[in-house]
N, CA, C and O atoms as CSV, one atom per row, in Angstrom:
chain,resi,resn,atom,element,x,y,z
A,1,MET,N,N,1.356,-1.362,-0.268
A,1,MET,CA,C,0.166,-0.414,-0.235
A,1,MET,C,C,0.735,0.994,0.303
A,1,MET,O,O,-0.189,1.802,0.388
A,2,PHE,N,N,2.410,1.722,0.829
A,2,PHE,CA,C,2.561,2.548,1.202
A,2,PHE,C,C,3.167,2.908,-0.633
A,2,PHE,O,O,3.038,3.985,-1.215
A,3,ALA,N,N,3.923,1.422,-1.285
A,3,ALA,CA,C,4.016,2.279,-2.707
A,3,ALA,C,C,3.148,1.772,-3.187
A,3,ALA,O,O,3.599,0.947,-3.981
A,4,ARG,N,N,1.884,1.767,-3.183
A,4,ARG,CA,C,1.728,2.130,-4.533
A,4,ARG,C,C,0.850,3.739,-3.787
A,4,ARG,O,O,-0.315,3.686,-4.181
A,5,ALA,N,N,0.974,4.505,-3.265
A,5,ALA,CA,C,0.836,6.034,-2.202
A,5,ALA,C,C,1.638,6.590,-2.490
A,5,ALA,O,O,1.473,7.782,-2.750
A,6,ALA,N,N,3.556,5.682,-2.633
A,6,ALA,CA,C,4.193,6.921,-2.749
A,6,ALA,C,C,4.552,6.404,-4.210
A,6,ALA,O,O,5.728,6.085,-4.382
A,7,CYS,N,N,3.559,6.269,-5.426
A,7,CYS,CA,C,4.380,5.283,-6.963
A,7,CYS,C,C,3.068,6.959,-6.973
A,7,CYS,O,O,3.735,7.978,-7.150
A,8,ALA,N,N,1.682,7.233,-6.838
A,8,ALA,CA,C,1.053,8.267,-6.516
A,8,ALA,C,C,1.805,9.751,-6.963
A,8,ALA,O,O,2.044,10.576,-7.844
A,9,PHE,N,N,1.983,9.229,-5.238
A,9,PHE,CA,C,2.646,11.174,-4.832
A,9,PHE,C,C,3.178,11.235,-6.687
A,9,PHE,O,O,2.734,12.161,-7.365
A,10,ILE,N,N,4.036,10.283,-7.281
A,10,ILE,CA,C,5.817,10.245,-7.749
A,10,ILE,C,C,4.979,10.867,-9.368
A,10,ILE,O,O,5.516,11.557,-10.235
A,11,PHE,N,N,4.124,10.551,-9.357
A,11,PHE,CA,C,3.507,10.648,-10.744
A,11,PHE,C,C,2.723,11.995,-10.443
A,11,PHE,O,O,3.225,12.946,-11.044
A,12,VAL,N,N,1.422,12.378,-9.526
A,12,VAL,CA,C,1.565,13.771,-9.770
A,12,VAL,C,C,2.164,14.176,-9.898
A,12,VAL,O,O,2.547,14.270,-11.065
A,13,THR,N,N,3.061,15.008,-8.589
A,13,THR,CA,C,4.642,15.749,-8.456
A,13,THR,C,C,5.099,15.859,-10.280
A,13,THR,O,O,5.507,16.939,-10.708
A,14,LEU,N,N,5.003,14.953,-10.980
A,14,LEU,CA,C,5.470,14.833,-12.443
A,14,LEU,C,C,4.288,15.455,-13.826
A,14,LEU,O,O,4.439,15.967,-14.935
A,15,THR,N,N,3.008,15.005,-12.875
A,15,THR,CA,C,1.477,15.556,-14.175
A,15,THR,C,C,2.154,17.251,-13.867
A,15,THR,O,O,2.330,18.102,-14.739
A,16,ALA,N,N,2.512,17.431,-12.046
A,16,ALA,CA,C,1.881,19.310,-11.734
A,16,ALA,C,C,3.150,20.082,-12.631
A,16,ALA,O,O,3.198,21.234,-13.063
A,17,SER,N,N,4.438,18.638,-12.753
A,17,SER,CA,C,4.891,19.499,-13.119
A,17,SER,C,C,4.714,19.806,-14.597
A,17,SER,O,O,4.552,20.937,-15.054
A,18,ALA,N,N,4.768,18.542,-15.374
A,18,ALA,CA,C,4.175,19.133,-16.856
A,18,ALA,C,C,3.382,20.624,-16.794
A,18,ALA,O,O,3.811,21.628,-17.363
A,19,PHE,N,N,2.385,20.583,-16.151
A,19,PHE,CA,C,1.434,22.069,-16.419
A,19,PHE,C,C,2.185,22.989,-15.959
A,19,PHE,O,O,1.851,24.116,-16.324
A,20,ALA,N,N,3.346,22.909,-15.088
A,20,ALA,CA,C,3.766,24.146,-14.565
A,20,ALA,C,C,4.847,25.096,-15.790
A,20,ALA,O,O,5.167,26.265,-16.004
A,21,GLY,N,N,5.128,23.618,-16.400
A,21,GLY,CA,C,5.731,24.470,-17.090
A,21,GLY,C,C,7.299,23.796,-17.205
A,21,GLY,O,O,8.185,24.196,-17.960
A,22,LEU,N,N,7.381,22.763,-16.327
A,22,LEU,CA,C,8.429,22.227,-15.823
A,22,LEU,C,C,8.835,20.784,-16.610
A,22,LEU,O,O,7.991,20.064,-16.077
A,23,TYR,N,N,9.118,20.440,-16.963
A,23,TYR,CA,C,8.716,18.946,-17.124
A,23,TYR,C,C,8.661,18.416,-19.608
A,23,TYR,O,O,7.840,17.837,-20.321
A,24,SER,N,N,9.903,19.028,-19.841
A,24,SER,CA,C,10.304,19.346,-21.194
A,24,SER,C,C,8.934,18.211,-22.053
A,24,SER,O,O,8.393,18.586,-23.093
A,25,LYS,N,N,8.580,16.858,-21.377
A,25,LYS,CA,C,7.124,16.518,-22.662
A,25,LYS,C,C,6.217,17.297,-22.433
A,25,LYS,O,O,5.832,18.049,-21.538
A,26,PRO,N,N,5.681,16.648,-24.397
A,26,PRO,CA,C,3.876,16.696,-24.085
A,26,PRO,C,C,3.263,15.873,-23.029
A,26,PRO,O,O,3.346,14.760,-22.510
A,27,VAL,N,N,2.764,16.715,-22.985
A,27,VAL,CA,C,0.939,15.110,-21.763
A,27,VAL,C,C,-0.186,15.321,-22.622
A,27,VAL,O,O,-0.590,16.354,-23.154
A,28,VAL,N,N,-0.337,14.906,-22.635
A,28,VAL,CA,C,-2.172,13.842,-23.462
A,28,VAL,C,C,-2.654,13.479,-22.672
A,28,VAL,O,O,-2.056,12.736,-21.894
A,29,MET,N,N,-4.116,13.857,-22.456
A,29,MET,CA,C,-5.428,13.045,-21.476
A,29,MET,C,C,-6.384,13.233,-22.850
A,29,MET,O,O,-6.518,14.046,-23.765
A,30,THR,N,N,-7.313,11.183,-22.131
A,30,THR,CA,C,-7.149,10.987,-23.284
A,30,THR,C,C,-9.392,10.544,-22.815
A,30,THR,O,O,-9.773,9.808,-21.905
A,31,GLY,N,N,-9.820,10.904,-23.285
A,31,GLY,CA,C,-11.710,10.618,-23.521
A,31,GLY,C,C,-12.486,10.637,-24.234
A,31,GLY,O,O,-12.108,10.766,-25.399
A,32,GLU,N,N,-13.490,10.561,-24.070
A,32,GLU,CA,C,-14.809,10.594,-25.750
A,32,GLU,C,C,-15.920,11.321,-25.666
A,32,GLU,O,O,-16.697,11.450,-24.720
A,33,ASN,N,N,-15.935,11.836,-26.849
A,33,ASN,CA,C,-17.479,12.942,-27.420
A,33,ASN,C,C,-18.523,11.583,-27.475
A,33,ASN,O,O,-18.669,10.361,-27.508
A,34,GLN,N,N,-19.092,12.928,-27.456
A,34,GLN,CA,C,-20.941,12.311,-27.887
A,34,GLN,C,C,-20.521,10.338,-28.030
A,34,GLN,O,O,-20.487,9.335,-27.317
A,35,MET,N,N,-20.213,10.872,-29.827
A,35,MET,CA,C,-20.578,9.447,-30.809
A,35,MET,C,C,-19.840,8.222,-29.947
A,35,MET,O,O,-20.007,7.084,-30.386
A,36,GLY,N,N,-18.954,8.409,-28.624
A,36,GLY,CA,C,-18.012,7.048,-28.660
A,36,GLY,C,C,-17.017,7.058,-28.363
A,36,GLY,O,O,-16.472,6.678,-27.326
A,37,ASP,N,N,-16.265,7.970,-30.187
A,37,ASP,CA,C,-15.484,8.594,-30.609
A,37,ASP,C,C,-14.012,9.067,-29.263
A,37,ASP,O,O,-14.100,9.989,-28.452
A,38,THR,N,N,-12.664,8.001,-29.437
A,38,THR,CA,C,-11.982,8.660,-28.523
A,38,THR,C,C,-11.167,10.499,-28.808
A,38,THR,O,O,-10.684,10.730,-29.916
A,39,VAL,N,N,-11.130,11.581,-27.723
A,39,VAL,CA,C,-10.779,12.557,-27.697
A,39,VAL,C,C,-9.707,12.278,-27.707
A,39,VAL,O,O,-9.568,11.090,-28.000
A,40,GLU,N,N,-8.030,13.224,-27.372
A,40,GLU,CA,C,-6.758,13.420,-27.049
A,40,GLU,C,C,-7.175,14.283,-27.155
A,40,GLU,O,O,-8.063,14.459,-27.989
A,41,LEU,N,N,-6.591,15.541,-26.104
A,41,LEU,CA,C,-5.750,16.664,-25.862
A,41,LEU,C,C,-4.334,16.404,-25.574
A,41,LEU,O,O,-3.950,15.856,-24.540
A,42,ARG,N,N,-3.715,16.736,-26.341
A,42,ARG,CA,C,-2.162,16.781,-26.427
A,42,ARG,C,C,-1.668,18.595,-26.444
A,42,ARG,O,O,-1.843,19.517,-27.240
A,43,PHE,N,N,-0.890,18.430,-24.921
A,43,PHE,CA,C,-0.828,19.805,-24.412
A,43,PHE,C,C,0.523,19.405,-24.590
A,43,PHE,O,O,1.073,18.447,-24.047
A,44,ASP,N,N,1.193,20.504,-25.681
A,44,ASP,CA,C,3.111,20.459,-26.584
A,44,ASP,C,C,4.014,20.900,-24.533
A,44,ASP,O,O,3.780,21.344,-23.409
A,45,PRO,N,N,5.161,20.245,-25.530
A,45,PRO,CA,C,5.374,21.262,-23.887
A,45,PRO,C,C,5.661,22.972,-23.416
A,45,PRO,O,O,5.246,23.866,-24.152
A,46,ALA,N,N,6.331,23.262,-22.257
A,46,ALA,CA,C,6.871,24.367,-22.985
A,46,ALA,C,C,7.727,24.678,-23.074
A,46,ALA,O,O,8.640,23.931,-22.724
A,47,PRO,N,N,8.013,25.933,-23.578
A,47,PRO,CA,C,7.728,26.729,-23.230
A,47,PRO,C,C,5.407,27.549,-23.952
A,47,PRO,O,O,4.463,28.320,-23.778
A,48,SER,N,N,5.999,26.486,-24.682
A,48,SER,CA,C,4.582,26.361,-26.028
A,48,SER,C,C,3.072,27.186,-24.929
A,48,SER,O,O,2.438,28.025,-25.570
A,49,HIS,N,N,2.722,27.021,-23.878
A,49,HIS,CA,C,1.528,27.193,-24.242
A,49,HIS,C,C,0.200,26.851,-24.853
A,49,HIS,O,O,-0.833,26.679,-24.207
A,50,ALA,N,N,0.333,26.757,-26.299
A,50,ALA,CA,C,-0.345,25.421,-26.876
A,50,ALA,C,C,-0.544,24.255,-27.267
A,50,ALA,O,O,0.341,23.401,-27.207
A,51,GLY,N,N,-1.858,23.998,-27.778
A,51,GLY,CA,C,-2.035,22.888,-27.897
A,51,GLY,C,C,-2.948,21.862,-28.742
A,51,GLY,O,O,-3.792,22.318,-27.971
A,52,THR,N,N,-3.555,21.021,-29.480
A,52,THR,CA,C,-4.051,20.647,-30.519
A,52,THR,C,C,-5.657,19.225,-29.679
A,52,THR,O,O,-5.520,18.100,-29.199
A,53,LEU,N,N,-6.715,19.940,-29.857
A,53,LEU,CA,C,-7.500,18.726,-29.405
A,53,LEU,C,C,-7.997,17.552,-30.626
A,53,LEU,O,O,-8.737,17.942,-31.529
A,54,VAL,N,N,-7.540,16.116,-30.580
A,54,VAL,CA,C,-7.857,15.413,-31.442
A,54,VAL,C,C,-9.063,14.722,-31.829
A,54,VAL,O,O,-8.861,13.679,-31.208
A,55,ILE,N,N,-10.643,14.474,-32.651
A,55,ILE,CA,C,-11.017,13.593,-32.350
A,55,ILE,C,C,-10.449,12.422,-33.029
A,55,ILE,O,O,-9.724,12.742,-33.971
A,56,LEU,N,N,-10.567,11.122,-32.822
A,56,LEU,CA,C,-9.827,10.158,-34.129
A,56,LEU,C,C,-10.549,9.703,-34.172
A,56,LEU,O,O,-9.940,8.642,-34.309
A,57,GLY,N,N,-11.838,9.320,-34.196
A,57,GLY,CA,C,-12.804,8.539,-35.453
A,57,GLY,C,C,-12.713,7.593,-35.415
A,57,GLY,O,O,-12.990,6.907,-36.399
A,58,ASP,N,N,-12.348,7.145,-34.448
A,58,ASP,CA,C,-11.726,5.535,-33.524
A,58,ASP,C,C,-13.387,4.908,-33.475
A,58,ASP,O,O,-13.306,3.723,-33.799
A,59,ARG,N,N,-14.294,5.139,-33.297
A,59,ARG,CA,C,-15.356,4.211,-33.291
A,59,ARG,C,C,-17.114,4.534,-34.186
A,59,ARG,O,O,-18.134,3.849,-34.122
A,60,THR,N,N,-16.868,5.750,-34.904
A,60,THR,CA,C,-17.336,6.532,-35.639
A,60,THR,C,C,-16.951,5.350,-37.982
A,60,THR,O,O,-17.402,4.659,-38.896
A,61,LYS,N,N,-15.835,6.106,-37.404
A,61,LYS,CA,C,-14.738,5.499,-38.387
A,61,LYS,C,C,-14.997,6.270,-39.075
A,61,LYS,O,O,-15.443,5.834,-40.137
A,62,THR,N,N,-14.903,7.851,-38.953
A,62,THR,CA,C,-14.458,9.141,-40.062
A,62,THR,C,C,-13.011,9.724,-39.371
A,62,THR,O,O,-12.739,9.310,-38.244
A,63,PRO,N,N,-12.088,10.674,-40.028
A,63,PRO,CA,C,-11.486,11.166,-40.118
A,63,PRO,C,C,-11.433,11.788,-39.171
A,63,PRO,O,O,-12.447,12.296,-38.692
A,64,PRO,N,N,-10.036,11.946,-38.548
A,64,PRO,CA,C,-9.805,12.833,-37.461
A,64,PRO,C,C,-10.139,14.222,-38.028
A,64,PRO,O,O,-9.945,14.598,-39.183
A,65,LYS,N,N,-10.644,14.877,-37.072
A,65,LYS,CA,C,-10.578,15.820,-36.606
A,65,LYS,C,C,-9.452,16.950,-35.532
A,65,LYS,O,O,-9.040,16.493,-34.466
A,66,SER,N,N,-9.184,17.940,-35.831
A,66,SER,CA,C,-8.109,19.057,-34.603
A,66,SER,C,C,-8.782,20.168,-34.153
A,66,SER,O,O,-9.630,20.715,-34.858
A,67,VAL,N,N,-8.513,20.534,-33.123
A,67,VAL,CA,C,-8.875,21.898,-32.805
A,67,VAL,C,C,-7.977,22.457,-32.558
A,67,VAL,O,O,-7.780,21.932,-31.462
A,68,ALA,N,N,-6.999,23.313,-32.689
A,68,ALA,CA,C,-5.788,24.130,-31.525
A,68,ALA,C,C,-6.952,25.073,-30.517
A,68,ALA,O,O,-7.928,25.807,-30.677
A,69,PHE,N,N,-6.190,24.552,-29.507
A,69,PHE,CA,C,-5.614,26.161,-27.966
A,69,PHE,C,C,-4.804,26.099,-27.755
A,69,PHE,O,O,-3.819,25.397,-27.980
A,70,VAL,N,N,-5.285,27.450,-26.872
A,70,VAL,CA,C,-4.311,27.893,-25.831
A,70,VAL,C,C,-4.477,26.953,-24.283
A,70,VAL,O,O,-5.499,26.313,-24.034
A,71,TYR,N,N,-3.049,27.033,-23.163
A,71,TYR,CA,C,-3.945,26.448,-22.113
A,71,TYR,C,C,-2.705,27.349,-21.084
A,71,TYR,O,O,-1.550,27.705,-21.315
A,72,GLU,N,N,-3.729,27.501,-19.729
A,72,GLU,CA,C,-2.602,27.881,-18.734
A,72,GLU,C,C,-3.108,27.418,-17.575
A,72,GLU,O,O,-4.200,26.850,-17.555
A,73,VAL,N,N,-2.287,27.628,-16.351
A,73,VAL,CA,C,-2.216,27.271,-15.088
A,73,VAL,C,C,-1.805,27.987,-14.240
A,73,VAL,O,O,-0.673,28.430,-14.050
A,74,PRO,N,N,-3.082,28.169,-13.498
A,74,PRO,CA,C,-2.674,28.851,-12.440
A,74,PRO,C,C,-1.797,29.702,-11.604
A,74,PRO,O,O,-2.269,29.994,-10.506
A,75,ASP,N,N,-0.974,30.023,-11.803
A,75,ASP,CA,C,0.266,30.020,-10.751
A,75,ASP,C,C,0.136,29.720,-9.365
A,75,ASP,O,O,0.711,28.695,-9.001
A,76,LYS,N,N,-0.602,30.496,-8.347
A,76,LYS,CA,C,-0.935,29.788,-7.781
A,76,LYS,C,C,-2.195,28.513,-7.167
A,76,LYS,O,O,-3.316,28.726,-6.703
A,77,GLN,N,N,-1.572,27.365,-7.362
A,77,GLN,CA,C,-2.631,26.470,-7.496
A,77,GLN,C,C,-1.684,26.302,-5.259
A,77,GLN,O,O,-0.584,26.485,-4.736
A,78,PRO,N,N,-3.421,25.768,-4.730
A,78,PRO,CA,C,-2.779,25.845,-2.811
A,78,PRO,C,C,-2.279,24.582,-3.217
A,78,PRO,O,O,-2.620,24.041,-4.269
A,79,ALA,N,N,-1.271,23.978,-2.194
A,79,ALA,CA,C,-0.172,23.093,-1.372
A,79,ALA,C,C,-0.782,21.959,-1.417
A,79,ALA,O,O,-1.885,22.075,-0.881
A,80,GLY,N,N,-0.549,20.695,-1.883
A,80,GLY,CA,C,-2.087,20.277,-2.145
A,80,GLY,C,C,-3.322,19.444,-2.862
A,80,GLY,O,O,-3.756,18.301,-3.009
A,81,ALA,N,N,-3.543,20.628,-3.154
A,81,ALA,CA,C,-4.516,20.885,-4.478
A,81,ALA,C,C,-4.646,20.366,-4.996
A,81,ALA,O,O,-3.778,19.498,-4.909
A,82,ASN,N,N,-5.482,20.125,-5.917
A,82,ASN,CA,C,-6.015,18.650,-7.577
A,82,ASN,C,C,-5.670,20.280,-8.792
A,82,ASN,O,O,-6.418,21.212,-9.088
A,83,ALA,N,N,-3.974,19.919,-9.272
A,83,ALA,CA,C,-3.448,20.090,-10.329
A,83,ALA,C,C,-5.275,21.084,-11.318
A,83,ALA,O,O,-6.451,20.752,-11.172
A,84,THR,N,N,-4.783,22.080,-12.067
A,84,THR,CA,C,-5.894,22.762,-12.533
A,84,THR,C,C,-5.086,23.263,-13.774
A,84,THR,O,O,-4.242,24.129,-13.547
A,85,VAL,N,N,-5.273,22.734,-15.317
A,85,VAL,CA,C,-5.644,23.824,-16.809
A,85,VAL,C,C,-6.408,23.828,-17.172
A,85,VAL,O,O,-7.325,23.048,-17.430
A,86,ASN,N,N,-6.178,24.722,-17.266
A,86,ASN,CA,C,-7.356,25.793,-18.320
A,86,ASN,C,C,-6.487,26.189,-19.608
A,86,ASN,O,O,-5.343,26.538,-19.900
A,87,ILE,N,N,-8.224,25.819,-20.438
A,87,ILE,CA,C,-7.977,25.541,-22.192
A,87,ILE,C,C,-8.908,26.680,-22.506
A,87,ILE,O,O,-9.909,27.063,-21.901
A,88,THR,N,N,-8.276,27.174,-23.713
A,88,THR,CA,C,-9.205,28.415,-24.465
A,88,THR,C,C,-8.989,28.010,-26.116
A,88,THR,O,O,-7.999,27.657,-26.757
A,89,PHE,N,N,-10.037,28.180,-26.378
A,89,PHE,CA,C,-10.575,27.513,-27.660
A,89,PHE,C,C,-11.129,29.137,-29.136
A,89,PHE,O,O,-11.946,30.057,-29.160
A,90,GLY,N,N,-10.329,28.724,-29.826
A,90,GLY,CA,C,-10.372,29.925,-30.855
A,90,GLY,C,C,-11.431,30.176,-30.635
A,90,GLY,O,O,-11.520,31.389,-30.443
A,91,ASP,N,N,-12.503,29.604,-30.532
A,91,ASP,CA,C,-13.946,30.525,-30.964
A,91,ASP,C,C,-14.132,30.665,-29.317
A,91,ASP,O,O,-15.344,30.651,-29.106
A,92,LYS,N,N,-13.334,30.805,-27.960
A,92,LYS,CA,C,-12.943,31.477,-27.017
A,92,LYS,C,C,-13.849,30.354,-25.629
A,92,LYS,O,O,-13.816,30.578,-24.419
A,93,GLN,N,N,-14.484,29.336,-26.241
A,93,GLN,CA,C,-15.216,28.049,-25.260
A,93,GLN,C,C,-13.631,27.810,-24.668
A,93,GLN,O,O,-12.555,27.716,-25.258
A,94,THR,N,N,-14.140,27.738,-22.664
A,94,THR,CA,C,-12.252,27.447,-21.589
A,94,THR,C,C,-13.750,26.133,-21.865
A,94,THR,O,O,-14.893,26.039,-22.312
A,95,LEU,N,N,-12.473,25.234,-21.102
A,95,LEU,CA,C,-12.433,24.651,-20.210
A,95,LEU,C,C,-11.909,24.780,-19.376
A,95,LEU,O,O,-11.136,25.699,-19.646
A,96,SER,N,N,-11.614,24.242,-17.650
A,96,SER,CA,C,-11.325,24.173,-16.787
A,96,SER,C,C,-11.416,22.400,-16.514
A,96,SER,O,O,-12.516,21.849,-16.467
A,97,ILE,N,N,-9.868,21.472,-16.315
A,97,ILE,CA,C,-8.979,20.343,-15.871
A,97,ILE,C,C,-8.654,19.750,-13.997
A,97,ILE,O,O,-7.668,19.442,-13.329
A,98,THR,N,N,-9.490,19.809,-13.879
A,98,THR,CA,C,-8.821,19.269,-12.356
A,98,THR,C,C,-8.637,17.443,-12.049
A,98,THR,O,O,-9.702,16.841,-12.187
A,99,CYS,N,N,-7.668,16.739,-11.739
A,99,CYS,CA,C,-6.551,16.067,-11.964
A,99,CYS,C,C,-6.896,15.749,-10.131
A,99,CYS,O,O,-6.799,16.446,-9.121
A,100,ASP,N,N,-7.337,14.300,-10.411
A,100,ASP,CA,C,-7.110,14.163,-9.196
A,100,ASP,C,C,-5.657,13.646,-8.822
A,100,ASP,O,O,-5.071,13.031,-9.713
A,101,PRO,N,N,-4.969,13.835,-7.540
A,101,PRO,CA,C,-3.161,13.604,-7.019
A,101,PRO,C,C,-3.268,12.936,-6.834
A,101,PRO,O,O,-2.934,13.253,-5.692
A,102,LEU,N,N,-3.587,11.370,-6.696
A,102,LEU,CA,C,-3.451,10.496,-5.996
A,102,LEU,C,C,-3.266,9.233,-7.680
A,102,LEU,O,O,-2.547,8.251,-7.860
A,103,ALA,N,N,-4.404,9.999,-8.674
A,103,ALA,CA,C,-4.600,8.973,-9.535
A,103,ALA,C,C,-3.941,9.522,-10.424
A,103,ALA,O,O,-3.051,10.324,-10.140
A,104,ASP,N,N,-4.335,9.106,-12.030
A,104,ASP,CA,C,-4.148,10.282,-14.030
A,104,ASP,C,C,-6.269,10.266,-14.058
A,104,ASP,O,O,-6.938,9.675,-14.905
A,105,ASN,N,N,-6.600,10.756,-13.360
A,105,ASN,CA,C,-7.932,10.451,-13.359
A,105,ASN,C,C,-8.315,12.146,-13.193
A,105,ASN,O,O,-8.079,12.593,-12.071
A,106,CYS,N,N,-8.900,13.152,-14.240
A,106,CYS,CA,C,-8.891,14.158,-14.488
A,106,CYS,C,C,-10.662,14.985,-14.485
A,106,CYS,O,O,-10.853,16.199,-14.418
A,107,ARG,N,N,-10.810,14.837,-14.498
A,107,ARG,CA,C,-13.023,16.034,-14.273
A,107,ARG,C,C,-12.602,18.022,-14.376
A,107,ARG,O,O,-11.945,18.923,-13.854
A,108,SER,N,N,-13.927,17.580,-15.854
A,108,SER,CA,C,-13.607,19.063,-16.259
A,108,SER,C,C,-14.586,20.224,-15.075
A,108,SER,O,O,-14.677,20.175,-13.849
A,109,ALA,N,N,-15.027,20.923,-15.795
A,109,ALA,CA,C,-16.022,21.756,-14.806
A,109,ALA,C,C,-17.140,22.105,-15.432
A,109,ALA,O,O,-18.118,22.662,-14.932
A,110,GLY,N,N,-16.953,21.701,-16.763
A,110,GLY,CA,C,-18.390,21.250,-17.474
A,110,GLY,C,C,-18.205,21.073,-19.162
A,110,GLY,O,O,-17.208,21.553,-19.703
A,111,TYR,N,N,-18.766,20.680,-19.590
A,111,TYR,CA,C,-18.708,19.972,-21.231
A,111,TYR,C,C,-18.566,20.787,-22.012
A,111,TYR,O,O,-19.214,21.772,-21.657
A,112,VAL,N,N,-17.602,21.105,-23.756
A,112,VAL,CA,C,-18.045,22.342,-23.912
A,112,VAL,C,C,-18.133,21.307,-24.813
A,112,VAL,O,O,-18.052,20.131,-24.455
A,113,THR,N,N,-18.384,21.849,-26.617
A,113,THR,CA,C,-19.014,20.884,-28.143
A,113,THR,C,C,-17.963,21.701,-29.752
A,113,THR,O,O,-18.484,22.400,-30.620
A,114,GLU,N,N,-16.294,21.260,-29.683
A,114,GLU,CA,C,-15.593,21.348,-30.646
A,114,GLU,C,C,-15.314,21.180,-32.239
A,114,GLU,O,O,-14.623,20.779,-33.175
A,115,GLY,N,N,-15.763,21.438,-32.037
A,115,GLY,CA,C,-15.297,20.446,-33.676
A,115,GLY,C,C,-16.272,19.946,-34.062
A,115,GLY,O,O,-16.261,18.786,-34.475
A,116,GLY,N,N,-17.028,20.457,-34.040
A,116,GLY,CA,C,-18.393,19.106,-33.955
A,116,GLY,C,C,-19.228,18.029,-33.386
A,116,GLY,O,O,-20.144,17.377,-33.887
A,117,SER,N,N,-18.303,17.984,-31.390
A,117,SER,CA,C,-18.386,17.029,-30.542
A,117,SER,C,C,-18.569,17.456,-29.295
A,117,SER,O,O,-18.021,18.468,-28.858
A,118,THR,N,N,-19.329,16.740,-28.648
A,118,THR,CA,C,-19.194,17.419,-27.113
A,118,THR,C,C,-18.435,17.230,-25.826
A,118,THR,O,O,-18.743,17.877,-24.825
A,119,PHE,N,N,-17.677,16.560,-25.829
A,119,PHE,CA,C,-16.681,15.887,-24.996
A,119,PHE,C,C,-17.430,15.470,-23.373
A,119,PHE,O,O,-18.467,15.993,-22.966
A,120,SER,N,N,-16.872,14.740,-22.844
A,120,SER,CA,C,-17.125,13.773,-21.141
A,120,SER,C,C,-16.365,14.918,-19.846
A,120,SER,O,O,-15.281,15.372,-19.481
A,121,ILE,N,N,-16.986,14.929,-19.714
A,121,ILE,CA,C,-15.822,15.864,-18.121
A,121,ILE,C,C,-15.163,14.462,-17.495
A,121,ILE,O,O,-14.819,14.329,-16.321
A,122,LEU,N,N,-15.074,13.573,-18.407
A,122,LEU,CA,C,-14.095,12.551,-17.654
A,122,LEU,C,C,-13.020,12.558,-18.237
A,122,LEU,O,O,-13.241,12.449,-19.443
A,123,TRP,N,N,-11.150,12.682,-17.863
A,123,TRP,CA,C,-10.304,12.805,-18.497
A,123,TRP,C,C,-9.517,12.086,-17.849
A,123,TRP,O,O,-9.791,11.665,-16.725
A,124,LYS,N,N,-8.091,11.764,-18.648
A,124,LYS,CA,C,-7.373,10.369,-18.639
A,124,LYS,C,C,-5.565,10.793,-18.902
A,124,LYS,O,O,-4.958,10.987,-19.955
A,125,ILE,N,N,-5.197,10.816,-17.785
A,125,ILE,CA,C,-3.680,11.242,-18.513
A,125,ILE,C,C,-3.000,9.923,-18.835
A,125,ILE,O,O,-2.777,8.889,-18.205
A,126,ALA,N,N,-2.744,10.393,-20.142
A,126,ALA,CA,C,-2.246,8.606,-21.283
A,126,ALA,C,C,-0.725,9.239,-21.263
A,126,ALA,O,O,-0.041,8.564,-22.031
A,127,ARG,N,N,-0.077,10.123,-20.759
A,127,ARG,CA,C,1.486,10.055,-22.255
A,127,ARG,C,C,1.720,11.468,-20.499
A,127,ARG,O,O,0.795,12.147,-20.053
A,128,HIS,N,N,3.007,11.462,-20.013
A,128,HIS,CA,C,3.618,12.499,-19.452
A,128,HIS,C,C,4.856,12.756,-19.339
A,128,HIS,O,O,5.224,13.787,-18.776
């Protein structure tokens, strides 16, 4: 149990660092749209603060769609609090995603529709 908690702590530390711009590798979160297609939020490494939302079309067998976004991580996040990232799309829709400090599970504050798709509020960190 201790080893699992230690691994979770290290993972959260790396995830928070990735969003804080201290981690030089891209971060990818996965989710689903209303049609069940896999959706990826691909965060470019710092100092870019840009990324791409990709709708893979894997369930509906449609061509992938991409939507650009910019992101920011609030400078002052309370110690021990969940890491949060704020995303803004080109049409000014925003999405705030908060990640559980003990897992790779994340949750958005609401729904957003981009590229003709509405996305689930549940996200998972797939790569960092």
